[in-house]
C-alpha positions in Angstrom: 129.9 102.5 152.9 126.7 102.8 154.3 123.6 100.8 153.5 120.4 103.2 153.3 118.4 99.8 152.7 117.7 99.6 156.4 117.2 101.6 159.5 115.4 104.7 160.6 114.9 106.8 157.0 114.8 110.3 158.6 117.9 109.7 160.2 119.9 108.0 157.5 119.0 111.0 154.9 119.4 113.9 157.6 123.2 112.5 158.5 124.1 111.5 155.0 122.9 115.0 153.7 125.5 116.8 156.0 128.6 115.8 154.7 126.6 116.8 151.1 125.7 120.3 152.7 129.3 121.1 153.9 130.7 120.1 150.8 128.1 122.4 149.4 128.4 124.8 151.3 132.4 124.6 150.6 131.8 124.7 147.2 130.3 127.6 147.4 133.0 129.2 149.5 134.8 127.8 146.3 133.1 129.6 143.9 132.6 132.7 145.6 136.4 132.7 146.8 137.3 133.7 143.0 134.6 136.7 142.9 136.1 138.0 146.3 139.8 137.4 146.3 139.8 139.5 142.8 137.9 142.1 143.9 139.8 142.6 146.6 143.0 142.3 145.0 142.5 143.9 142.0 139.0 145.8 141.9 135.5 146.0 142.0 135.3 145.6 137.7 137.1 141.7 138.1 134.8 141.2 140.8 131.3 142.2 138.3 133.3 140.2 135.6 133.7 137.1 137.8 130.5 137.0 139.0 128.3 137.5 135.6 129.9 134.2 134.3 127.8 132.2 136.7 124.9 131.4 134.4 127.4 130.2 131.7 129.5 128.2 134.6 126.6 126.7 135.6 125.4 125.7 132.0 128.9 123.7 131.6 129.8 122.4 135.3 126.5 121.9 136.3 126.0 119.8 132.9 129.2 117.8 134.2 127.8 117.4 137.6 124.6 116.1 137.0 126.1 113.7 134.1 128.1 111.9 136.7 126.0 112.1 139.3 123.1 109.9 136.6 126.0 108.0 136.2 126.3 107.3 140.0 122.7 106.5 140.3 122.9 103.3 137.9 126.1 102.5 140.6 123.8 103.1 143.3 121.4 100.6 142.3 123.5 98.1 141.2 125.2 98.6 145.0 121.3 98.2 146.8 120.9 94.5 144.5 124.3 93.5 145.7 125.7 93.3 142.2 129.6 93.9 143.2 130.3 92.8 139.1 127.6 95.5 137.3 129.0 97.8 140.0 132.8 97.7 138.2 131.5 97.8 134.9 128.9 100.7 135.2 131.9 102.8 136.9 134.3 101.1 133.8 131.6 102.7 130.9 131.2 105.7 133.3 134.8 106.5 133.2 134.8 106.4 129.3 131.6 108.5 129.1 132.4 111.2 131.5 136.0 111.5 129.2 135.0 111.2 126.2 131.7 114.3 126.6 133.5 116.2 129.1 136.2 117.0 126.6 133.7 117.6 123.6 131.8 119.8 125.9 134.8 121.6 126.7 136.1 122.0 123.1 132.4 123.5 122.0 132.7 125.8 125.5 136.0 127.2 124.9 135.1 128.4 120.8 132.1 130.1 122.1 133.0 131.4 125.1 133.3 134.8 123.7 130.4 135.1 120.9 128.3 133.6 124.5 129.1 136.5 126.6 128.7 139.3 123.6 125.2 137.3 123.1 124.2 137.9 126.8 125.1 141.7 126.3 128.1 141.6 128.8 129.0 145.2 129.5 131.8 146.3 127.5 134.1 147.5 130.9 134.1 143.6 132.1 133.7 141.3 128.7 137.4 140.9 128.4 138.3 140.1 131.7 134.8 137.7 132.0 136.6 136.0 129.1 139.4 135.8 130.2 138.2 134.1 133.6 135.7 131.8 131.3 138.1 130.2 128.9 140.3 128.5 131.8 137.1 127.4 133.4 135.7 125.8 130.0 139.2 124.4 129.2 139.4 122.2 132.4 135.9 120.8 132.2 137.8 117.5 132.3 139.3 118.3 135.6 135.7 118.8 136.8 134.4 115.7 135.1 136.8 113.5 137.1 136.1 115.0 140.9 132.6 114.7 140.0 132.3 111.1 139.1 134.7 109.9 141.1 133.1 111.8 144.0 129.7 110.8 143.4 130.1 107.1 142.5 131.8 106.9 146.2 128.7 108.8 147.5 126.3 106.4 145.5 128.4 103.5 147.6 127.6 105.2 150.8 130.1 107.5 151.9 129.5 111.1 151.7 132.2 112.0 154.0 135.4 111.4 152.3 134.3 113.8 149.0 133.7 116.4 151.3 137.6 116.2 152.8 139.1 116.2 149.2 136.4 119.2 148.3 137.8 120.7 151.2 141.4 120.6 150.2 140.3 121.9 146.8 139.0 125.0 148.6 141.8 125.5 150.4 143.8 124.9 147.4 141.8 127.3 145.3 142.1 130.4 147.6 146.1 130.0 148.1 146.1 129.6 144.2 143.9 132.8 143.3 146.6 134.9 145.6 149.7 133.2 144.2 148.8 133.5 141.2 147.4 137.3 141.3 149.6 138.6 143.9 152.7 137.4 142.8 152.3 136.5 139.6 150.6 139.5 138.5 147.9 137.4 136.7 144.0 138.9 136.3 140.6 137.3 136.1 142.7 134.4 134.4 144.4 133.7 137.4 141.5 132.8 139.4 140.5 130.6 136.5 143.3 128.9 136.0 143.6 128.2 140.5 139.9 126.8 139.9 141.3 124.1 137.4 144.1 123.1 139.2 142.7 122.8 142.5 140.0 120.8 140.9 142.3 118.4 139.2 144.3 117.9 142.5 140.7 117.2 144.5 140.2 114.3 141.8 143.4 113.1 142.2 142.8 112.5 145.6 139.7 110.5 144.5 141.4 108.2 142.9 144.0 107.1 145.5 141.2 107.0 147.7 139.8 104.3 145.7 142.7 102.1 145.4 143.4 102.3 148.8 139.6 102.0 150.4 137.3 100.6 147.7 137.9 97.0 146.5 134.1 97.3 145.0 135.7 100.3 142.2 138.8 98.5 141.1 138.1 97.9 137.6 140.1 95.0 135.3 140.6 95.8 131.7 137.2 93.6 131.3 135.5 96.3 133.3 136.9 98.7 130.8 136.4 97.3 127.8 133.3 99.4 125.9 130.0 97.8 126.9 127.2 99.0 124.9 124.1 97.7 126.9 125.7 99.6 130.0 126.7 102.6 128.2 123.5 103.0 126.9 121.9 102.4 130.6 124.1 105.0 131.6 123.7 107.7 129.0 119.6 106.9 129.7 119.9 108.4 133.2 122.8 110.5 132.5 121.7 112.3 129.6 118.6 113.7 130.9 120.2 115.0 134.2 122.9 116.6 131.9 120.2 118.1 129.3 117.5 119.3 132.7 120.9 121.0 134.2 121.3 122.7 130.9 117.8 123.3 129.9 117.5 124.9 133.7 120.8 127.0 132.9 118.9 128.6 129.8 116.5 130.4 132.0 119.3 131.6 134.1 121.1 132.6 131.2 117.8 134.7 129.9 117.6 136.0 133.2 121.3 137.3 133.0 120.6 138.9 129.3 117.7 140.8 131.0 120.0 142.0 134.0 123.4 142.4 131.9 120.8 145.3 129.7 120.0 147.2 133.2 123.7 148.2 133.8 126.7 146.9 135.9 125.3 148.0 139.1 122.2 145.4 138.1 124.7 142.7 137.4 126.6 143.3 140.7 123.2 143.3 142.8 122.3 140.0 140.5 125.5 138.1 140.9 126.0 139.0 144.6 122.3 138.2 145.2 122.3 134.9 143.7 125.6 134.0 145.1 124.1 134.3 149.1 120.5 132.6 147.7 122.2 129.7 146.7 123.5 129.3 150.5 119.7 129.1 150.8 118.9 126.6 148.4 122.3 124.4 148.5 121.3 122.2 151.5 117.7 121.6 149.7 119.7 120.5 147.6 122.0 118.4 149.5 118.8 116.7 151.0 117.7 116.0 147.7 121.2 115.0 146.7 121.0 112.2 150.0 117.5 111.1 149.0 118.7 110.5 145.4 121.1 108.0 146.6 118.6 106.8 149.2 116.0 106.2 147.0 118.3 104.2 144.2 119.4 101.7 146.8 116.4 101.2 148.5 114.6 100.8 144.7 117.5 98.5 143.6 116.6 96.6 147.2 112.8 96.5 145.9 112.0 98.7 149.1 108.9 101.0 147.9 107.4 102.0 151.0 111.2 103.0 152.2 111.4 105.6 149.0 108.4 107.1 149.7 108.9 107.4 153.3 112.4 109.1 152.3 110.4 111.4 149.7 108.1 112.5 152.6 111.0 113.2 155.4 113.4 115.2 153.0 110.3 117.8 151.9 109.8 118.0 155.8 114.0 118.2 156.1 114.2 121.2 153.1 111.1 123.3 154.4 112.3 123.2 157.9 115.7 124.3 156.4 113.7 127.1 154.2 112.4 128.9 157.7 115.9 128.9 159.3 117.1 130.4 156.1 114.6 133.0 156.5 115.3 133.8 160.2 119.3 134.2 159.7 118.7 136.0 156.2 115.8 138.6 157.1 117.4 140.0 159.5 121.0 140.3 158.8 120.8 139.9 154.7 122.7 143.8 154.2 125.8 142.8 156.6 126.2 139.3 154.2 125.9 141.2 151.4 128.9 143.5 152.5 130.5 141.0 153.9 130.9 139.5 150.1 131.0 142.5 148.2 133.0 144.7 149.7 133.0 148.4 149.3 130.3 148.6 146.5 127.6 151.2 145.8 124.5 151.1 148.7 122.2 150.7 145.8 123.9 147.2 144.7 123.7 147.0 148.7 119.9 147.6 148.5 118.9 145.7 145.4 120.9 142.7 146.0 118.9 142.4 149.8 115.8 142.1 147.8 116.8 139.7 145.9 117.8 137.9 148.6 114.7 138.3 150.7 112.1 137.7 147.3 114.1 134.0 147.2 114.0 133.3 150.5 110.6 133.7 151.2 109.6 131.5 148.8 112.3 128.8 149.0 109.4 126.5 150.1 108.3 125.9 146.5 111.6 123.9 146.1 111.7 121.4 148.4 109.3 119.5 147.1 110.6 120.4 143.8 114.3 118.9 144.6 112.8 116.1 146.5 110.4 114.3 143.7 112.6 115.1 140.9 115.7 113.7 142.7 113.5 110.5 143.6 111.9 110.3 140.4 115.2 110.2 138.7 117.0 107.8 140.8 113.9 105.3 140.0 114.6 105.5 136.1 111.4 107.5 135.4 113.1 110.7 133.4 110.8 111.8 131.2 108.6 114.4 133.3 111.8 115.7 135.1 112.9 116.6 132.0 110.3 118.1 130.9 109.8 120.5 133.9 113.4 121.6 133.0 111.0 123.6 130.1 108.4 125.1 132.4 111.3 126.1 135.0 112.4 127.9 131.5 109.1 129.0 131.0 108.9 130.5 134.7 112.4 132.7 134.7 112.0 133.7 130.7 108.7 134.1 131.1 109.7 136.8 134.3 112.4 138.4 132.0 110.1 138.9 128.7 107.7 140.7 131.5 110.5 142.9 132.7 111.7 143.8 128.7 107.7 144.8 127.9 107.3 146.6 130.9 110.3 148.3 130.8 111.3 148.8 126.6 108.3 148.2 125.3 105.4 149.9 127.3 107.9 151.8 129.5 105.7 151.3 132.6 108.9 150.7 134.8 112.3 151.7 135.3 115.6 149.7 136.0 114.9 149.2 139.6 111.4 148.2 139.3 112.3 145.6 136.2 115.3 144.2 139.1 112.7 143.8 141.8 110.5 142.3 139.3 112.9 139.8 137.6 113.6 138.8 141.5 110.5 136.8 141.0 111.8 134.6 138.3 113.2 131.7 140.2 110.4 131.2 142.3 108.0 131.3 139.0 110.7 128.4 137.8 110.2 126.6 140.9 106.3 126.8 141.0 106.0 126.1 137.0 108.7 122.8 138.0 107.1 121.5 141.0 103.5 121.5 139.4 105.0 119.2 136.2 106.1 116.8 138.1 103.7 116.8 140.9 101.6 114.4 138.6 103.8 111.8 138.0 105.3 111.1 141.4 101.9 110.6 142.7 101.3 107.9 139.8 104.6 106.9 140.8 103.7 106.6 144.6 100.2 104.8 143.5 102.1 102.3 141.8 104.3 101.7 144.6 101.9 101.0 147.3 100.5 98.5 144.6 103.0 97.0 144.0 104.2 97.0 148.2 100.6 95.2 148.3 101.2 92.8 145.5 105.4 91.5 145.1 104.3 90.1 141.6 104.3 93.3 139.9 107.1 94.7 137.6 109.0 97.3 138.4 108.2 99.4 135.6 
């Protein structure tokens, strides 16, 4: 466990983020493994079929992760205030809520998987294989919830390394099971989906064993597992807005996928490949955001408001520094990285993937303050404007997508290639509008914290 209420803020955030960063990188390898393995062992269309489900997978799996991350914020607040009794009660209530909501979401998503793919205009030559993969991912959302809840709660107590080890185990298992189900049992894309679910389940079980042996603060009793309305409402007050925010954000990506699918299979592959590589750029930023979220929650619980603000400043600097490093790597080597990921694809795919990477990497500095300020606001129970920012980010992504539709289909001013290039600016447009939305609230929070530092008698809210 790590107490983040003492010591150098920069040092603590940086080193606490390293396991997050490595874990997120493995999470990307974990996700990319399905794409690469089906592409190598089956065919290019299988690669595209799995890749094209990215926005829908994010919609469901990302919502589960955000929900459990919100629950862990409450646990971190109680841990920061040294209230071990409520740490266990919050954990017990989180178990019930995660189980109920993940099963409910799983049932809904499985039922509507095919209609969602059809609504997105998924090309006919890949839709059956996309559906086969997606159904397994949706059916396994309870396993996703198990791992994400336990790993996020372990991190909330200051241990960001152990969940990393279990994620590495899951990543290796996923790769092995991909080959077992596809190469030996002759399964298609459904084998990749099944492998992912089983790997997550095993990783979650590893977390259970670890908690029993090493985390006495999380040893819940029968009384901790009794339904607690007040604790459940407190958890949902943070968890639901964070899950809803993720789902809202994913709608923008779904709109992007709708427009890209209409451009044809080449551009679907280009967008999917570019997005996966772009996530290697944004994941470190999100990792620093996750670290400062726990940092802020613990210090907010300990009434150390100056450290919360200091953590925000240092995290923005760390994120912007990474954006510069990423640009130095991807600008000269982007084409090579696309080839390594996508394999023997048409040069058109390589060129368009590189254009997507170039635009998003160059403008990723907009994401740094957005993620940092949003993470801090959520950690101190200010979720209203972070949710609203989700809608403005939709406006950014969907606005660019609608612009492409108008330029191509209504005004016929551009072709498919030019339309795809315009689509490359959808994420940066979302980042900019989201930042402009939450920035005033963060400024208001910073001013209030400074007043509270000067006058400790002022209430938190």
